[in-house]
C-alpha positions in Angstrom: 0.0 0.1 0.1 1.3 3.6 -0.8 1.4 6.9 1.6 -1.7 8.3 2.6 -2.5 11.9 2.7 -4.4 13.2 5.4 -6.0 16.5 6.5 -5.9 17.9 10.0 -7.1 21.3 11.5 -4.2 23.2 12.9 -5.0 24.2 16.4 -3.0 27.5 16.1 -4.1 29.0 12.9 -7.3 26.8 12.4 -6.8 26.1 8.9 -6.9 22.3 7.4 -3.5 21.3 6.7 -2.6 18.3 4.3 -0.5 15.9 6.1 1.5 13.9 3.3 3.5 10.7 3.5 1.8 8.7 6.2 2.5 4.9 6.0 -0.7 3.0 6.0 0.7 0.4 8.4 2.0 2.8 10.9 -1.4 4.5 10.7 -3.2 1.1 11.6 -0.8 0.3 14.5 -1.2 3.7 15.9 -5.1 3.6 15.8 -4.9 0.3 17.2 -2.7 0.9 20.1 -3.8 4.3 20.6 -0.4 5.7 19.7 -0.3 9.5 18.6 -0.7 10.4 14.8 1.2 13.5 14.6 0.4 16.7 12.3 2.4 19.6 11.1 1.3 23.0 9.9 4.0 24.8 7.6 2.3 28.1 8.1 2.8 28.1 11.8 5.6 25.7 12.1 3.6 23.8 14.7 2.8 20.2 15.5 0.0 18.5 17.4 -1.6 15.3 17.8 -4.7 14.6 15.4 -8.1 14.5 17.3 -10.4 12.0 18.1 -12.5 12.8 15.3 -9.5 13.2 12.5 -8.6 9.6 13.9 -11.8 8.4 12.9 -11.6 9.7 9.6 -8.2 8.2 9.1 -9.8 4.9 9.9 -12.6 5.4 7.5 -9.9 6.4 4.9 -7.9 3.3 5.6 -11.0 1.1 5.0 -11.8 2.5 1.6 
């Protein structure tokens, strides 16, 4: 499976940012174990953990 691109809202500027290059196997592992899925905003140079709702979106995306 190839890398997955996801959207996550930056808590600093409030804009949705595209998150590139996530490995599907690592995402599944993070979802199953409750590990953080990190996101990044180039405009703010900020990092954050994806929200529960965004994690649910990731799970739906991976099941397609």
